[in-house]
PAGUTI-281400 format. One line per field, with one value per residue (C-alpha): residue number from 1; residue in three letters; z negated, y negated, x. Coordinates in nm, 3 decimals. Each point is the difference from the previous one (the first is absolute). Layout:
! PAGUTI-281400
pos	[NUM;...]
code	[Ala;...]
up	[Z;...]
north	[Y;...]
east	[X;...]
END
This chain:
! PAGUTI-281400
pos	[1;2;3;4;5;6;7;8;9;10;11;12;13;14;15;16;17;18;19;20;21;22;23;24;25;26;27;28;29;30;31;32;33;34;35;36;37;38;39;40;41;42;43;44;45;46;47;48;49;50;51;52;53;54;55;56;57;58;59;60;61;62;63;64;65;66;67;68;69;70;71;72;73;74;75;76;77;78;79;80;81;82;83;84;85;86;87;88;89;90;91;92;93;94;95;96;97;98;99;100;101;102;103;104;105;106;107;108;109;110;111;112;113;114;115;116;117;118;119;120;121;122;123;124;125;126;127;128;129;130;131;132;133;134;135;136;137;138;139;140;141;142;143;144;145;146;147;148;149;150;151;152;153;154;155;156;157;158;159;160;161;162;163;164;165;166;167;168;169;170;171;172;173;174;175;176;177;178;179;180;181;182;183;184;185;186;187;188;189;190;191;192;193;194;195;196;197;198;199;200;201;202;203;204;205;206;207;208;209;210;211;212;213;214;215;216;217;218;219;220;221;222;223;224;225;226;227;228;229;230;231;232;233;234;235;236;237;238;239;240;241;242;243;244;245;246;247;248;249;250;251;252;253;254;255;256;257]
code	[Met;Asp;Ile;Ile;Ile;Leu;Leu;Ile;Ile;Ile;Ile;Phe;Val;Leu;Ile;Ala;Val;Ser;Leu;Arg;Gln;Ile;Asn;Glu;Tyr;Glu;Arg;Gly;Val;Lys;Phe;Gln;Leu;Gly;Arg;Phe;Cys;Leu;Ile;Met;Asn;Pro;Gly;Trp;His;Leu;Val;Trp;Pro;Val;Ile;Gln;Thr;Met;Gln;Lys;Ile;Asp;Val;Arg;Val;Arg;Ala;Val;Asp;Val;Pro;Asp;Gln;Glu;Ala;Ile;Thr;Lys;Asp;Asn;Ile;Ser;Val;Arg;Ile;Asn;Ala;Val;Ile;Tyr;Tyr;Lys;Ile;Ser;Asp;Ala;Ala;Lys;Ala;Val;Ile;Glu;Val;Glu;Asn;Phe;Ala;Tyr;Ala;Val;Ser;Gln;Leu;Ala;Gln;Thr;Thr;Met;Arg;Asn;Ala;Thr;Gly;Glu;Val;Ser;Leu;Asp;Glu;Leu;Leu;Ser;Asn;Arg;Glu;Glu;Ile;Ser;Ser;Arg;Ile;Gln;Lys;Ile;Val;Asp;Gln;Ala;Ser;Asp;Pro;Trp;Gly;Ile;Lys;Val;Ile;Asn;Val;Glu;Leu;Lys;Asp;Ile;Gln;Leu;Pro;Glu;Glu;Met;Lys;Arg;Thr;Ile;Ala;Lys;Gln;Ala;Glu;Ala;Glu;Arg;Glu;Lys;Arg;Ala;Val;Ile;Ile;Lys;Ala;Glu;Gly;Glu;Val;Ile;Ala;Ala;Glu;Asn;Met;Ala;Lys;Ala;Ala;Glu;Thr;Leu;Ser;Arg;Ser;Asn;Gly;Ala;Leu;His;Leu;Arg;Thr;Leu;Gln;Ser;Ile;Asn;Asp;Leu;Ser;Ser;Asp;Gln;Ser;Asn;Thr;Val;Ile;Phe;Ala;Leu;Pro;Leu;Glu;Val;Leu;Arg;Ala;Phe;Glu;Gly;Trp;Asn;Lys;Ile;Lys;Asn;Asn;His;Asp;Glu;Arg;Asn;Gln]
up	[0.000;-0.086;0.332;0.191;-0.185;0.067;0.370;0.012;-0.165;0.239;0.302;-0.133;-0.055;0.343;0.168;-0.194;0.104;0.362;0.036;0.222;0.078;0.339;0.023;0.291;0.146;-0.020;0.180;-0.142;0.202;-0.145;0.036;-0.090;-0.046;0.176;0.307;0.095;-0.094;0.042;-0.044;-0.314;0.007;-0.297;-0.302;-0.247;0.126;-0.148;0.066;-0.156;-0.160;0.143;0.322;0.107;0.009;0.108;0.105;-0.006;0.288;-0.020;0.327;-0.064;0.218;-0.117;0.046;0.017;0.009;0.259;-0.138;0.179;0.310;0.185;0.371;0.320;0.261;0.373;0.032;-0.265;-0.295;-0.344;-0.210;-0.318;0.011;-0.241;0.041;-0.174;0.135;-0.076;0.038;-0.142;-0.011;0.265;-0.053;-0.355;0.095;0.262;-0.237;-0.244;0.236;0.294;-0.184;-0.334;-0.112;0.234;-0.172;0.041;0.355;0.107;-0.152;0.179;0.327;-0.026;-0.067;0.301;0.230;-0.118;0.082;0.343;0.082;-0.101;0.232;0.298;-0.019;-0.006;-0.300;0.157;0.066;-0.353;-0.152;0.231;0.054;-0.349;0.042;0.324;-0.148;-0.317;0.214;0.194;-0.324;-0.133;0.309;-0.006;-0.372;0.024;0.288;-0.173;-0.335;0.147;-0.045;-0.372;-0.029;-0.046;0.165;0.025;-0.016;0.038;-0.012;-0.084;0.036;-0.318;0.036;0.259;-0.144;0.238;-0.054;-0.120;0.325;0.200;-0.225;0.067;0.373;0.009;-0.200;0.248;0.291;-0.155;-0.061;0.360;0.120;-0.207;0.135;0.354;-0.057;-0.145;0.301;0.242;-0.184;-0.007;0.373;0.078;-0.206;0.190;0.332;-0.106;-0.129;0.330;0.201;-0.212;0.032;0.377;0.013;-0.218;0.219;0.312;-0.152;-0.106;0.344;0.172;-0.216;0.038;-0.328;-0.184;-0.049;-0.147;-0.246;-0.099;-0.052;-0.226;-0.197;-0.050;-0.122;-0.245;-0.134;-0.039;-0.199;-0.295;-0.006;-0.263;0.232;0.091;0.348;0.286;0.348;0.246;0.371;0.230;0.253;0.362;0.099;-0.212;0.153;0.347;-0.084;-0.098;0.319;0.212;-0.182;0.061;0.376;0.019;-0.180;0.236;0.308;-0.142;-0.060;0.352;0.150;-0.207;0.134]
north	[0.000;-0.237;0.078;-0.092;-0.328;-0.072;0.074;-0.228;-0.281;0.051;-0.006;-0.310;-0.180;0.107;-0.130;-0.328;-0.046;0.091;-0.227;-0.305;-0.287;-0.171;-0.333;-0.110;-0.218;0.278;0.320;0.285;0.171;0.350;0.224;0.365;0.157;-0.304;0.022;-0.236;0.159;-0.241;-0.353;-0.032;-0.239;-0.206;0.201;0.247;0.260;0.271;-0.017;0.298;-0.081;0.135;0.136;-0.309;-0.375;-0.299;-0.357;-0.267;-0.248;-0.326;-0.044;-0.357;-0.289;-0.135;-0.354;-0.008;-0.324;0.014;-0.200;-0.304;0.097;-0.201;0.019;-0.175;-0.095;0.043;-0.360;0.061;-0.176;0.152;0.037;0.177;0.182;0.215;0.198;0.223;0.341;0.184;0.378;0.314;0.373;0.183;0.341;0.066;0.317;-0.177;-0.291;0.246;0.251;-0.211;-0.293;-0.027;-0.337;-0.125;-0.342;-0.079;0.140;-0.217;-0.311;0.059;0.076;-0.321;-0.209;0.141;-0.037;-0.357;-0.102;0.165;-0.162;-0.343;0.041;0.061;-0.337;-0.366;-0.226;-0.168;0.340;0.114;-0.306;-0.009;0.372;0.145;0.223;0.149;0.071;0.146;0.228;0.112;0.082;0.186;0.222;0.084;0.083;0.199;0.209;0.064;0.093;0.223;0.319;-0.087;0.004;-0.376;-0.234;-0.365;-0.218;-0.349;-0.208;-0.371;-0.242;-0.209;-0.259;-0.113;-0.210;-0.221;-0.170;-0.360;-0.135;0.185;-0.137;-0.355;0.067;0.141;-0.300;-0.242;0.195;-0.008;-0.376;-0.061;0.212;-0.206;-0.328;0.133;0.096;-0.346;-0.177;0.218;-0.063;-0.377;-0.003;0.196;-0.249;-0.293;0.163;0.053;-0.360;-0.136;0.205;-0.128;-0.360;0.039;0.136;-0.286;-0.260;0.155;-0.003;-0.366;-0.105;0.156;-0.185;-0.376;-0.184;0.309;-0.157;-0.314;0.209;0.185;-0.335;-0.124;0.323;-0.053;-0.357;0.133;0.252;-0.271;-0.220;0.239;-0.023;-0.227;-0.121;-0.368;0.022;0.195;0.011;0.068;0.072;-0.099;0.256;-0.054;-0.052;-0.316;-0.140;0.075;-0.183;-0.312;0.031;0.009;-0.298;-0.198;0.072;-0.122;-0.322;-0.071;0.051;-0.240;-0.268;0.032;-0.051;-0.316;-0.148]
east	[0.000;0.280;0.166;-0.317;-0.030;0.365;-0.046;-0.303;0.198;0.290;-0.234;-0.176;0.331;0.125;-0.314;0.021;0.362;-0.074;-0.303;0.057;-0.237;0.007;-0.181;-0.216;0.275;0.261;0.089;0.206;0.275;0.033;0.305;0.020;0.342;0.148;-0.222;-0.279;-0.329;-0.291;-0.138;-0.211;-0.296;-0.129;-0.110;0.148;0.247;0.219;0.372;0.170;0.335;0.323;-0.152;-0.194;0.068;-0.208;0.078;-0.267;-0.019;-0.193;-0.196;-0.115;0.115;0.335;0.132;0.379;0.196;0.276;0.298;0.145;0.193;0.261;-0.079;0.106;-0.256;0.038;0.123;0.271;-0.165;0.051;-0.317;-0.104;-0.331;-0.196;-0.318;-0.251;-0.095;-0.325;-0.002;-0.156;0.075;-0.200;0.165;0.120;0.189;0.213;0.069;0.156;0.163;0.120;0.161;0.179;-0.138;-0.270;-0.036;0.370;0.002;-0.294;0.159;0.331;-0.176;-0.203;0.313;0.184;-0.301;-0.059;0.358;-0.018;-0.336;0.136;0.298;-0.230;-0.180;0.098;-0.055;-0.304;-0.160;0.080;-0.170;-0.302;-0.069;0.023;-0.303;0.128;0.345;-0.157;-0.214;0.307;0.186;-0.304;-0.023;0.372;0.008;-0.324;0.133;0.332;-0.158;-0.272;0.212;0.015;-0.380;-0.020;-0.250;0.111;-0.311;0.144;0.317;-0.007;0.290;-0.020;0.272;0.253;0.282;0.199;0.338;-0.023;0.147;-0.265;-0.276;0.118;0.020;-0.353;-0.127;0.158;-0.143;-0.348;0.028;0.109;-0.290;-0.248;0.144;-0.024;-0.362;-0.077;0.155;-0.197;-0.327;0.067;0.080;-0.315;-0.202;0.150;-0.083;-0.361;-0.022;0.139;-0.249;-0.288;0.118;0.025;-0.355;-0.124;0.172;-0.148;-0.347;0.031;0.125;-0.304;-0.254;-0.056;0.031;0.128;0.341;-0.159;-0.199;0.316;0.173;-0.281;0.021;0.375;-0.065;-0.257;0.253;0.263;-0.237;0.022;0.381;0.161;0.279;0.001;0.150;-0.153;0.150;-0.278;0.047;-0.285;-0.117;0.104;-0.363;-0.016;0.319;-0.128;-0.322;0.201;0.201;-0.316;-0.150;0.321;-0.011;-0.362;0.093;0.293;-0.219;-0.256;0.262;0.137;-0.347;-0.054;0.324]
END
């Protein structure tokens, strides 16, 4: 009887020691006598000591910060870039069997790929096409890490640090571009104003008395000004009227003589 109780206790202790819990976000890679046996899903499982071992793998999405990397662009400009890579384990068995440390391997692969991708583009392309370059890095890293059972979801370039001289050069270039745009806009405005003035002058010349009305309107606007001196130019029509009146007077005097 004592032997039976002892056996029961030993079995109970052995089961308690062999019991393993796998959470919902984990998968268990089980080995038996050193050989891969099976993938264990979430729940409670028995892993017998000595003959069996198990390694848990977290299958949630991981965000890994890729350290700053010194890289040279296609136009020979030195920059420092860093990124963040999002990936998850798609095959737990491969992540354990095919690579020693998949987290370190993915980080190193991302650093190398990021430097290579930077060297294939110019600085302007690197600054303006971040999404396209990130997508290119993501595809390369995903393809290279696929044999490890890893799925790369996304790669984002976080920061691109330029040398101080290059920052000043870009600032000067941006300022010159803004000045150029301002000059163009001002010139376009002057062209439009000249066209409108030409149309207005043509309209006034076709209408009798329109120029006189415009003159009276100008006088009315000047009356509200506080200046004491106003230089006013008479329209040519008024001068021509005086000239005609003078000719009539001269003819009349000649007849009287």
